mmCIF file of the N, C-alpha and C atoms, coordinates in Angstrom:
data_MODEL
# 
_entry.id   MODEL 
# 
loop_
_atom_site.group_PDB 
_atom_site.id 
_atom_site.type_symbol 
_atom_site.label_atom_id 
_atom_site.label_alt_id 
_atom_site.label_comp_id 
_atom_site.label_asym_id 
_atom_site.label_entity_id 
_atom_site.label_seq_id 
_atom_site.pdbx_PDB_ins_code 
_atom_site.Cartn_x 
_atom_site.Cartn_y 
_atom_site.Cartn_z 
_atom_site.occupancy 
_atom_site.B_iso_or_equiv 
_atom_site.pdbx_formal_charge 
_atom_site.auth_seq_id 
_atom_site.auth_comp_id 
_atom_site.auth_asym_id 
_atom_site.auth_atom_id 
_atom_site.pdbx_PDB_model_num 
ATOM 1   N N  . MET A 1 1  ? 23.717 -4.907  -22.866 1.00 0.00 ? 1  MET A N  1 
ATOM 2   C CA . MET A 1 1  ? 23.102 -3.604  -22.891 1.00 0.00 ? 1  MET A CA 1 
ATOM 3   C C  . MET A 1 1  ? 21.863 -3.676  -21.670 1.00 0.00 ? 1  MET A C  1 
ATOM 4   N N  . LYS A 1 2  ? 21.767 -2.446  -21.356 1.00 0.00 ? 2  LYS A N  1 
ATOM 5   C CA . LYS A 1 2  ? 21.067 -2.160  -20.167 1.00 0.00 ? 2  LYS A CA 1 
ATOM 6   C C  . LYS A 1 2  ? 19.827 -0.716  -20.136 1.00 0.00 ? 2  LYS A C  1 
ATOM 7   N N  . ILE A 1 3  ? 18.994 -1.110  -20.038 1.00 0.00 ? 3  ILE A N  1 
ATOM 8   C CA . ILE A 1 3  ? 17.784 -0.238  -20.108 1.00 0.00 ? 3  ILE A CA 1 
ATOM 9   C C  . ILE A 1 3  ? 16.885 0.013   -18.488 1.00 0.00 ? 3  ILE A C  1 
ATOM 10  N N  . VAL A 1 4  ? 16.542 1.003   -18.483 1.00 0.00 ? 4  VAL A N  1 
ATOM 11  C CA . VAL A 1 4  ? 15.787 1.339   -17.284 1.00 0.00 ? 4  VAL A CA 1 
ATOM 12  C C  . VAL A 1 4  ? 14.077 2.042   -17.405 1.00 0.00 ? 4  VAL A C  1 
ATOM 13  N N  . THR A 1 5  ? 13.366 0.905   -16.984 1.00 0.00 ? 5  THR A N  1 
ATOM 14  C CA . THR A 1 5  ? 12.062 1.419   -17.331 1.00 0.00 ? 5  THR A CA 1 
ATOM 15  C C  . THR A 1 5  ? 11.431 2.355   -16.034 1.00 0.00 ? 5  THR A C  1 
ATOM 16  N N  . ILE A 1 6  ? 10.957 3.471   -16.141 1.00 0.00 ? 6  ILE A N  1 
ATOM 17  C CA . ILE A 1 6  ? 10.632 4.278   -14.637 1.00 0.00 ? 6  ILE A CA 1 
ATOM 18  C C  . ILE A 1 6  ? 8.880  4.190   -15.091 1.00 0.00 ? 6  ILE A C  1 
ATOM 19  N N  . ILE A 1 7  ? 8.243  3.791   -14.081 1.00 0.00 ? 7  ILE A N  1 
ATOM 20  C CA . ILE A 1 7  ? 7.087  3.763   -13.892 1.00 0.00 ? 7  ILE A CA 1 
ATOM 21  C C  . ILE A 1 7  ? 6.539  4.385   -12.593 1.00 0.00 ? 7  ILE A C  1 
ATOM 22  N N  . GLY A 1 8  ? 5.132  5.116   -12.935 1.00 0.00 ? 8  GLY A N  1 
ATOM 23  C CA . GLY A 1 8  ? 4.798  5.525   -11.724 1.00 0.00 ? 8  GLY A CA 1 
ATOM 24  C C  . GLY A 1 8  ? 3.479  5.955   -11.368 1.00 0.00 ? 8  GLY A C  1 
ATOM 25  N N  . ALA A 1 9  ? 2.883  6.189   -12.637 1.00 0.00 ? 9  ALA A N  1 
ATOM 26  C CA . ALA A 1 9  ? 1.395  6.476   -13.065 1.00 0.00 ? 9  ALA A CA 1 
ATOM 27  C C  . ALA A 1 9  ? 0.822  5.540   -13.811 1.00 0.00 ? 9  ALA A C  1 
ATOM 28  N N  . ARG A 1 10 ? -0.345 5.478   -13.806 1.00 0.00 ? 10 ARG A N  1 
ATOM 29  C CA . ARG A 1 10 ? -1.251 4.404   -14.812 1.00 0.00 ? 10 ARG A CA 1 
ATOM 30  C C  . ARG A 1 10 ? -0.716 4.281   -16.104 1.00 0.00 ? 10 ARG A C  1 
ATOM 31  N N  . PRO A 1 11 ? -0.921 5.507   -17.253 1.00 0.00 ? 11 PRO A N  1 
ATOM 32  C CA . PRO A 1 11 ? 0.102  5.248   -18.721 1.00 0.00 ? 11 PRO A CA 1 
ATOM 33  C C  . PRO A 1 11 ? 1.497  5.002   -18.278 1.00 0.00 ? 11 PRO A C  1 
ATOM 34  N N  . GLN A 1 12 ? 2.298  4.972   -17.580 1.00 0.00 ? 12 GLN A N  1 
ATOM 35  C CA . GLN A 1 12 ? 3.859  4.811   -17.742 1.00 0.00 ? 12 GLN A CA 1 
ATOM 36  C C  . GLN A 1 12 ? 3.407  3.071   -17.726 1.00 0.00 ? 12 GLN A C  1 
ATOM 37  N N  . PHE A 1 13 ? 2.511  2.474   -16.898 1.00 0.00 ? 13 PHE A N  1 
ATOM 38  C CA . PHE A 1 13 ? 2.500  1.183   -16.674 1.00 0.00 ? 13 PHE A CA 1 
ATOM 39  C C  . PHE A 1 13 ? 1.940  0.519   -18.082 1.00 0.00 ? 13 PHE A C  1 
ATOM 40  N N  . ILE A 1 14 ? 1.049  0.934   -18.426 1.00 0.00 ? 14 ILE A N  1 
ATOM 41  C CA . ILE A 1 14 ? 0.719  0.395   -20.024 1.00 0.00 ? 14 ILE A CA 1 
ATOM 42  C C  . ILE A 1 14 ? 1.792  0.805   -20.893 1.00 0.00 ? 14 ILE A C  1 
ATOM 43  N N  . LYS A 1 15 ? 2.472  1.736   -21.031 1.00 0.00 ? 15 LYS A N  1 
ATOM 44  C CA . LYS A 1 15 ? 3.849  1.660   -21.942 1.00 0.00 ? 15 LYS A CA 1 
ATOM 45  C C  . LYS A 1 15 ? 4.958  0.472   -21.470 1.00 0.00 ? 15 LYS A C  1 
ATOM 46  N N  . ALA A 1 16 ? 5.024  0.548   -19.900 1.00 0.00 ? 16 ALA A N  1 
ATOM 47  C CA . ALA A 1 16 ? 6.143  -0.421  -19.596 1.00 0.00 ? 16 ALA A CA 1 
ATOM 48  C C  . ALA A 1 16 ? 6.230  -1.739  -19.848 1.00 0.00 ? 16 ALA A C  1 
ATOM 49  N N  . ALA A 1 17 ? 4.513  -2.372  -20.152 1.00 0.00 ? 17 ALA A N  1 
ATOM 50  C CA . ALA A 1 17 ? 4.056  -3.582  -20.236 1.00 0.00 ? 17 ALA A CA 1 
ATOM 51  C C  . ALA A 1 17 ? 4.816  -4.002  -21.723 1.00 0.00 ? 17 ALA A C  1 
ATOM 52  N N  . SER A 1 18 ? 4.194  -2.833  -22.461 1.00 0.00 ? 18 SER A N  1 
ATOM 53  C CA . SER A 1 18 ? 4.995  -3.026  -24.001 1.00 0.00 ? 18 SER A CA 1 
ATOM 54  C C  . SER A 1 18 ? 6.304  -2.998  -23.945 1.00 0.00 ? 18 SER A C  1 
ATOM 55  N N  . VAL A 1 19 ? 6.989  -1.883  -23.552 1.00 0.00 ? 19 VAL A N  1 
ATOM 56  C CA . VAL A 1 19 ? 8.573  -2.256  -23.737 1.00 0.00 ? 19 VAL A CA 1 
ATOM 57  C C  . VAL A 1 19 ? 8.999  -3.681  -22.817 1.00 0.00 ? 19 VAL A C  1 
ATOM 58  N N  . SER A 1 20 ? 8.564  -4.051  -22.188 1.00 0.00 ? 20 SER A N  1 
ATOM 59  C CA . SER A 1 20 ? 8.920  -5.377  -21.121 1.00 0.00 ? 20 SER A CA 1 
ATOM 60  C C  . SER A 1 20 ? 8.889  -6.354  -21.832 1.00 0.00 ? 20 SER A C  1 
ATOM 61  N N  . ARG A 1 21 ? 7.413  -6.770  -23.235 1.00 0.00 ? 21 ARG A N  1 
ATOM 62  C CA . ARG A 1 21 ? 7.038  -7.661  -23.786 1.00 0.00 ? 21 ARG A CA 1 
ATOM 63  C C  . ARG A 1 21 ? 8.226  -7.658  -24.917 1.00 0.00 ? 21 ARG A C  1 
ATOM 64  N N  . ALA A 1 22 ? 8.570  -6.245  -25.586 1.00 0.00 ? 22 ALA A N  1 
ATOM 65  C CA . ALA A 1 22 ? 9.299  -5.964  -26.481 1.00 0.00 ? 22 ALA A CA 1 
ATOM 66  C C  . ALA A 1 22 ? 10.802 -6.983  -26.051 1.00 0.00 ? 22 ALA A C  1 
ATOM 67  N N  . VAL A 1 23 ? 11.476 -6.277  -24.996 1.00 0.00 ? 23 VAL A N  1 
ATOM 68  C CA . VAL A 1 23 ? 12.701 -6.834  -24.352 1.00 0.00 ? 23 VAL A CA 1 
ATOM 69  C C  . VAL A 1 23 ? 12.712 -8.397  -24.607 1.00 0.00 ? 23 VAL A C  1 
ATOM 70  N N  . GLN A 1 24 ? 11.648 -9.061  -23.576 1.00 0.00 ? 24 GLN A N  1 
ATOM 71  C CA . GLN A 1 24 ? 11.703 -10.418 -23.883 1.00 0.00 ? 24 GLN A CA 1 
ATOM 72  C C  . GLN A 1 24 ? 11.494 -11.029 -25.295 1.00 0.00 ? 24 GLN A C  1 
ATOM 73  N N  . ASP A 1 25 ? 10.642 -10.420 -26.141 1.00 0.00 ? 25 ASP A N  1 
ATOM 74  C CA . ASP A 1 25 ? 11.229 -10.991 -27.255 1.00 0.00 ? 25 ASP A CA 1 
ATOM 75  C C  . ASP A 1 25 ? 12.115 -10.837 -28.042 1.00 0.00 ? 25 ASP A C  1 
ATOM 76  N N  . TYR A 1 26 ? 12.946 -9.931  -27.909 1.00 0.00 ? 26 TYR A N  1 
ATOM 77  C CA . TYR A 1 26 ? 14.339 -9.748  -28.272 1.00 0.00 ? 26 TYR A CA 1 
ATOM 78  C C  . TYR A 1 26 ? 15.043 -10.876 -27.810 1.00 0.00 ? 26 TYR A C  1 
ATOM 79  N N  . ASN A 1 27 ? 15.068 -10.985 -26.486 1.00 0.00 ? 27 ASN A N  1 
ATOM 80  C CA . ASN A 1 27 ? 16.017 -12.080 -25.576 1.00 0.00 ? 27 ASN A CA 1 
ATOM 81  C C  . ASN A 1 27 ? 15.804 -12.974 -26.184 1.00 0.00 ? 27 ASN A C  1 
ATOM 82  N N  . ARG A 1 28 ? 14.841 -13.584 -26.365 1.00 0.00 ? 28 ARG A N  1 
ATOM 83  C CA . ARG A 1 28 ? 14.417 -14.911 -26.850 1.00 0.00 ? 28 ARG A CA 1 
ATOM 84  C C  . ARG A 1 28 ? 15.062 -15.261 -28.222 1.00 0.00 ? 28 ARG A C  1 
ATOM 85  N N  . THR A 1 29 ? 15.285 -14.494 -28.590 1.00 0.00 ? 29 THR A N  1 
ATOM 86  C CA . THR A 1 29 ? 15.962 -14.352 -30.667 1.00 0.00 ? 29 THR A CA 1 
ATOM 87  C C  . THR A 1 29 ? 17.337 -13.821 -30.690 1.00 0.00 ? 29 THR A C  1 
ATOM 88  N N  . HIS A 1 30 ? 17.944 -13.329 -29.471 1.00 0.00 ? 30 HIS A N  1 
ATOM 89  C CA . HIS A 1 30 ? 18.996 -12.412 -29.605 1.00 0.00 ? 30 HIS A CA 1 
ATOM 90  C C  . HIS A 1 30 ? 19.828 -13.397 -28.544 1.00 0.00 ? 30 HIS A C  1 
ATOM 91  N N  . SER A 1 31 ? 19.705 -14.630 -27.977 1.00 0.00 ? 31 SER A N  1 
ATOM 92  C CA . SER A 1 31 ? 20.394 -14.721 -26.779 1.00 0.00 ? 31 SER A CA 1 
ATOM 93  C C  . SER A 1 31 ? 21.772 -14.363 -26.242 1.00 0.00 ? 31 SER A C  1 
ATOM 94  N N  . LYS A 1 32 ? 22.463 -14.319 -27.473 1.00 0.00 ? 32 LYS A N  1 
ATOM 95  C CA . LYS A 1 32 ? 23.882 -13.873 -26.969 1.00 0.00 ? 32 LYS A CA 1 
ATOM 96  C C  . LYS A 1 32 ? 24.006 -12.367 -26.773 1.00 0.00 ? 32 LYS A C  1 
ATOM 97  N N  . ARG A 1 33 ? 23.412 -11.568 -27.463 1.00 0.00 ? 33 ARG A N  1 
ATOM 98  C CA . ARG A 1 33 ? 23.452 -10.160 -27.027 1.00 0.00 ? 33 ARG A CA 1 
ATOM 99  C C  . ARG A 1 33 ? 21.895 -9.836  -26.080 1.00 0.00 ? 33 ARG A C  1 
ATOM 100 N N  . GLY A 1 34 ? 21.801 -10.246 -25.328 1.00 0.00 ? 34 GLY A N  1 
ATOM 101 C CA . GLY A 1 34 ? 20.243 -9.866  -24.367 1.00 0.00 ? 34 GLY A CA 1 
ATOM 102 C C  . GLY A 1 34 ? 20.488 -8.397  -23.786 1.00 0.00 ? 34 GLY A C  1 
ATOM 103 N N  . ILE A 1 35 ? 19.512 -7.900  -23.537 1.00 0.00 ? 35 ILE A N  1 
ATOM 104 C CA . ILE A 1 35 ? 19.045 -6.580  -22.949 1.00 0.00 ? 35 ILE A CA 1 
ATOM 105 C C  . ILE A 1 35 ? 18.439 -6.819  -21.869 1.00 0.00 ? 35 ILE A C  1 
ATOM 106 N N  . GLN A 1 36 ? 19.223 -6.192  -20.527 1.00 0.00 ? 36 GLN A N  1 
ATOM 107 C CA . GLN A 1 36 ? 18.692 -6.628  -19.223 1.00 0.00 ? 36 GLN A CA 1 
ATOM 108 C C  . GLN A 1 36 ? 17.978 -5.046  -19.136 1.00 0.00 ? 36 GLN A C  1 
ATOM 109 N N  . GLU A 1 37 ? 16.388 -5.334  -18.758 1.00 0.00 ? 37 GLU A N  1 
ATOM 110 C CA . GLU A 1 37 ? 15.698 -4.379  -17.941 1.00 0.00 ? 37 GLU A CA 1 
ATOM 111 C C  . GLU A 1 37 ? 15.696 -4.023  -16.600 1.00 0.00 ? 37 GLU A C  1 
ATOM 112 N N  . ILE A 1 38 ? 15.826 -2.801  -16.488 1.00 0.00 ? 38 ILE A N  1 
ATOM 113 C CA . ILE A 1 38 ? 15.812 -2.375  -15.096 1.00 0.00 ? 38 ILE A CA 1 
ATOM 114 C C  . ILE A 1 38 ? 14.741 -1.699  -14.819 1.00 0.00 ? 38 ILE A C  1 
ATOM 115 N N  . LEU A 1 39 ? 13.480 -2.451  -13.905 1.00 0.00 ? 39 LEU A N  1 
ATOM 116 C CA . LEU A 1 39 ? 12.359 -1.782  -13.411 1.00 0.00 ? 39 LEU A CA 1 
ATOM 117 C C  . LEU A 1 39 ? 12.338 -0.801  -12.236 1.00 0.00 ? 39 LEU A C  1 
ATOM 118 N N  . VAL A 1 40 ? 11.791 0.206   -11.998 1.00 0.00 ? 40 VAL A N  1 
ATOM 119 C CA . VAL A 1 40 ? 11.907 0.971   -11.101 1.00 0.00 ? 40 VAL A CA 1 
ATOM 120 C C  . VAL A 1 40 ? 10.308 1.785   -10.903 1.00 0.00 ? 40 VAL A C  1 
ATOM 121 N N  . HIS A 1 41 ? 10.077 1.584   -10.006 1.00 0.00 ? 41 HIS A N  1 
ATOM 122 C CA . HIS A 1 41 ? 8.682  2.200   -9.354  1.00 0.00 ? 41 HIS A CA 1 
ATOM 123 C C  . HIS A 1 41 ? 8.871  3.326   -8.603  1.00 0.00 ? 41 HIS A C  1 
ATOM 124 N N  . THR A 1 42 ? 8.386  4.646   -8.677  1.00 0.00 ? 42 THR A N  1 
ATOM 125 C CA . THR A 1 42 ? 8.569  6.045   -8.379  1.00 0.00 ? 42 THR A CA 1 
ATOM 126 C C  . THR A 1 42 ? 8.138  5.981   -6.893  1.00 0.00 ? 42 THR A C  1 
ATOM 127 N N  . GLY A 1 43 ? 6.774  5.099   -6.946  1.00 0.00 ? 43 GLY A N  1 
ATOM 128 C CA . GLY A 1 43 ? 5.811  4.890   -5.813  1.00 0.00 ? 43 GLY A CA 1 
ATOM 129 C C  . GLY A 1 43 ? 4.841  6.126   -5.958  1.00 0.00 ? 43 GLY A C  1 
ATOM 130 N N  . GLN A 1 44 ? 4.701  6.955   -6.872  1.00 0.00 ? 44 GLN A N  1 
ATOM 131 C CA . GLN A 1 44 ? 3.533  8.067   -7.137  1.00 0.00 ? 44 GLN A CA 1 
ATOM 132 C C  . GLN A 1 44 ? 2.376  7.567   -6.836  1.00 0.00 ? 44 GLN A C  1 
ATOM 133 N N  . HIS A 1 45 ? 1.794  8.196   -6.292  1.00 0.00 ? 45 HIS A N  1 
ATOM 134 C CA . HIS A 1 45 ? 0.049  7.922   -6.346  1.00 0.00 ? 45 HIS A CA 1 
ATOM 135 C C  . HIS A 1 45 ? 0.252  6.417   -5.910  1.00 0.00 ? 45 HIS A C  1 
ATOM 136 N N  . TYR A 1 46 ? 0.651  5.903   -4.883  1.00 0.00 ? 46 TYR A N  1 
ATOM 137 C CA . TYR A 1 46 ? 1.026  4.424   -4.287  1.00 0.00 ? 46 TYR A CA 1 
ATOM 138 C C  . TYR A 1 46 ? -0.177 4.123   -4.031  1.00 0.00 ? 46 TYR A C  1 
ATOM 139 N N  . ASP A 1 47 ? -0.747 2.794   -4.334  1.00 0.00 ? 47 ASP A N  1 
ATOM 140 C CA . ASP A 1 47 ? -1.888 1.935   -3.900  1.00 0.00 ? 47 ASP A CA 1 
ATOM 141 C C  . ASP A 1 47 ? -1.547 0.673   -4.010  1.00 0.00 ? 47 ASP A C  1 
ATOM 142 N N  . TYR A 1 48 ? -0.899 -0.296  -3.093  1.00 0.00 ? 48 TYR A N  1 
ATOM 143 C CA . TYR A 1 48 ? -1.161 -1.608  -3.401  1.00 0.00 ? 48 TYR A CA 1 
ATOM 144 C C  . TYR A 1 48 ? -1.727 -2.236  -3.886  1.00 0.00 ? 48 TYR A C  1 
ATOM 145 N N  . LEU A 1 49 ? -3.167 -2.174  -3.823  1.00 0.00 ? 49 LEU A N  1 
ATOM 146 C CA . LEU A 1 49 ? -4.238 -2.585  -4.828  1.00 0.00 ? 49 LEU A CA 1 
ATOM 147 C C  . LEU A 1 49 ? -4.193 -2.424  -6.284  1.00 0.00 ? 49 LEU A C  1 
ATOM 148 N N  . MET A 1 50 ? -3.915 -0.943  -6.386  1.00 0.00 ? 50 MET A N  1 
ATOM 149 C CA . MET A 1 50 ? -4.179 -0.470  -7.793  1.00 0.00 ? 50 MET A CA 1 
ATOM 150 C C  . MET A 1 50 ? -2.900 -1.403  -8.446  1.00 0.00 ? 50 MET A C  1 
ATOM 151 N N  . ASP A 1 51 ? -1.560 -1.121  -7.926  1.00 0.00 ? 51 ASP A N  1 
ATOM 152 C CA . ASP A 1 51 ? -0.467 -1.595  -8.622  1.00 0.00 ? 51 ASP A CA 1 
ATOM 153 C C  . ASP A 1 51 ? -0.619 -3.213  -8.610  1.00 0.00 ? 51 ASP A C  1 
ATOM 154 N N  . LYS A 1 52 ? -1.071 -3.808  -7.685  1.00 0.00 ? 52 LYS A N  1 
ATOM 155 C CA . LYS A 1 52 ? -1.182 -5.275  -8.031  1.00 0.00 ? 52 LYS A CA 1 
ATOM 156 C C  . LYS A 1 52 ? -2.042 -5.587  -8.936  1.00 0.00 ? 52 LYS A C  1 
ATOM 157 N N  . VAL A 1 53 ? -3.058 -4.849  -9.635  1.00 0.00 ? 53 VAL A N  1 
ATOM 158 C CA . VAL A 1 53 ? -3.947 -4.927  -10.373 1.00 0.00 ? 53 VAL A CA 1 
ATOM 159 C C  . VAL A 1 53 ? -2.983 -4.649  -11.802 1.00 0.00 ? 53 VAL A C  1 
ATOM 160 N N  . PHE A 1 54 ? -2.070 -3.661  -11.789 1.00 0.00 ? 54 PHE A N  1 
ATOM 161 C CA . PHE A 1 54 ? -1.530 -3.392  -13.056 1.00 0.00 ? 54 PHE A CA 1 
ATOM 162 C C  . PHE A 1 54 ? -0.732 -4.643  -13.239 1.00 0.00 ? 54 PHE A C  1 
ATOM 163 N N  . PHE A 1 55 ? 0.156  -4.408  -12.584 1.00 0.00 ? 55 PHE A N  1 
ATOM 164 C CA . PHE A 1 55 ? 1.272  -6.152  -12.702 1.00 0.00 ? 55 PHE A CA 1 
ATOM 165 C C  . PHE A 1 55 ? 0.606  -7.084  -13.128 1.00 0.00 ? 55 PHE A C  1 
ATOM 166 N N  . GLU A 1 56 ? -0.413 -7.531  -12.753 1.00 0.00 ? 56 GLU A N  1 
ATOM 167 C CA . GLU A 1 56 ? -1.181 -8.615  -12.795 1.00 0.00 ? 56 GLU A CA 1 
ATOM 168 C C  . GLU A 1 56 ? -1.831 -8.875  -14.266 1.00 0.00 ? 56 GLU A C  1 
ATOM 169 N N  . GLU A 1 57 ? -2.554 -7.998  -14.335 1.00 0.00 ? 57 GLU A N  1 
ATOM 170 C CA . GLU A 1 57 ? -3.343 -7.582  -15.478 1.00 0.00 ? 57 GLU A CA 1 
ATOM 171 C C  . GLU A 1 57 ? -2.543 -7.340  -17.027 1.00 0.00 ? 57 GLU A C  1 
ATOM 172 N N  . LEU A 1 58 ? -1.097 -6.723  -16.505 1.00 0.00 ? 58 LEU A N  1 
ATOM 173 C CA . LEU A 1 58 ? -0.383 -6.394  -17.730 1.00 0.00 ? 58 LEU A CA 1 
ATOM 174 C C  . LEU A 1 58 ? 1.076  -6.977  -17.919 1.00 0.00 ? 58 LEU A C  1 
ATOM 175 N N  . GLY A 1 59 ? 0.924  -8.171  -16.688 1.00 0.00 ? 59 GLY A N  1 
ATOM 176 C CA . GLY A 1 59 ? 1.984  -9.279  -17.028 1.00 0.00 ? 59 GLY A CA 1 
ATOM 177 C C  . GLY A 1 59 ? 3.312  -8.347  -17.178 1.00 0.00 ? 59 GLY A C  1 
ATOM 178 N N  . LEU A 1 60 ? 3.441  -7.534  -15.763 1.00 0.00 ? 60 LEU A N  1 
ATOM 179 C CA . LEU A 1 60 ? 4.619  -6.839  -15.367 1.00 0.00 ? 60 LEU A CA 1 
ATOM 180 C C  . LEU A 1 60 ? 5.316  -7.651  -14.587 1.00 0.00 ? 60 LEU A C  1 
ATOM 181 N N  . ARG A 1 61 ? 6.760  -7.554  -14.365 1.00 0.00 ? 61 ARG A N  1 
ATOM 182 C CA . ARG A 1 61 ? 7.512  -8.513  -13.323 1.00 0.00 ? 61 ARG A CA 1 
ATOM 183 C C  . ARG A 1 61 ? 7.375  -7.399  -12.303 1.00 0.00 ? 61 ARG A C  1 
ATOM 184 N N  . ARG A 1 62 ? 8.154  -7.889  -10.648 1.00 0.00 ? 62 ARG A N  1 
ATOM 185 C CA . ARG A 1 62 ? 8.046  -7.310  -9.757  1.00 0.00 ? 62 ARG A CA 1 
ATOM 186 C C  . ARG A 1 62 ? 9.294  -6.399  -10.048 1.00 0.00 ? 62 ARG A C  1 
ATOM 187 N N  . CYS A 1 63 ? 9.244  -5.417  -9.601  1.00 0.00 ? 63 CYS A N  1 
ATOM 188 C CA . CYS A 1 63 ? 10.125 -4.261  -9.816  1.00 0.00 ? 63 CYS A CA 1 
ATOM 189 C C  . CYS A 1 63 ? 11.329 -4.401  -9.015  1.00 0.00 ? 63 CYS A C  1 
ATOM 190 N N  . ASP A 1 64 ? 12.596 -3.842  -9.834  1.00 0.00 ? 64 ASP A N  1 
ATOM 191 C CA . ASP A 1 64 ? 14.112 -4.298  -8.746  1.00 0.00 ? 64 ASP A CA 1 
ATOM 192 C C  . ASP A 1 64 ? 14.113 -3.297  -7.875  1.00 0.00 ? 64 ASP A C  1 
ATOM 193 N N  . HIS A 1 65 ? 13.490 -1.853  -8.467  1.00 0.00 ? 65 HIS A N  1 
ATOM 194 C CA . HIS A 1 65 ? 13.804 -0.919  -7.403  1.00 0.00 ? 65 HIS A CA 1 
ATOM 195 C C  . HIS A 1 65 ? 12.290 -0.153  -6.929  1.00 0.00 ? 65 HIS A C  1 
ATOM 196 N N  . HIS A 1 66 ? 11.608 0.360   -5.700  1.00 0.00 ? 66 HIS A N  1 
ATOM 197 C CA . HIS A 1 66 ? 11.015 0.929   -5.300  1.00 0.00 ? 66 HIS A CA 1 
ATOM 198 C C  . HIS A 1 66 ? 11.093 1.876   -4.738  1.00 0.00 ? 66 HIS A C  1 
ATOM 199 N N  . LEU A 1 67 ? 11.094 3.386   -5.187  1.00 0.00 ? 67 LEU A N  1 
ATOM 200 C CA . LEU A 1 67 ? 11.590 4.487   -4.439  1.00 0.00 ? 67 LEU A CA 1 
ATOM 201 C C  . LEU A 1 67 ? 11.107 5.082   -3.296  1.00 0.00 ? 67 LEU A C  1 
ATOM 202 N N  . GLY A 1 68 ? 9.500  4.555   -3.120  1.00 0.00 ? 68 GLY A N  1 
ATOM 203 C CA . GLY A 1 68 ? 8.626  5.173   -2.145  1.00 0.00 ? 68 GLY A CA 1 
ATOM 204 C C  . GLY A 1 68 ? 8.524  6.945   -2.065  1.00 0.00 ? 68 GLY A C  1 
ATOM 205 N N  . ALA A 1 69 ? 8.393  7.572   -3.291  1.00 0.00 ? 69 ALA A N  1 
ATOM 206 C CA . ALA A 1 69 ? 8.527  8.726   -3.508  1.00 0.00 ? 69 ALA A CA 1 
ATOM 207 C C  . ALA A 1 69 ? 6.864  9.307   -3.323  1.00 0.00 ? 69 ALA A C  1 
ATOM 208 N N  . GLY A 1 70 ? 6.325  8.597   -3.012  1.00 0.00 ? 70 GLY A N  1 
ATOM 209 C CA . GLY A 1 70 ? 4.269  9.144   -2.874  1.00 0.00 ? 70 GLY A CA 1 
ATOM 210 C C  . GLY A 1 70 ? 4.007  8.940   -1.814  1.00 0.00 ? 70 GLY A C  1 
# 
């Protein structure tokens, strides 16, 4: 199964961190039927330093796609 998590603003980063942790936990216990999470950043209100803080502090992995919409 594939899911797409779309982030762009601060509240979405916080929600995405919870979803990503849940996907990782599921994949650890269900190795045969893992979930592939695709992380997409819209680039809304983009600021490299602010993004970096969210990714590091919330433990989010690097985005699969960055739309650069901001």
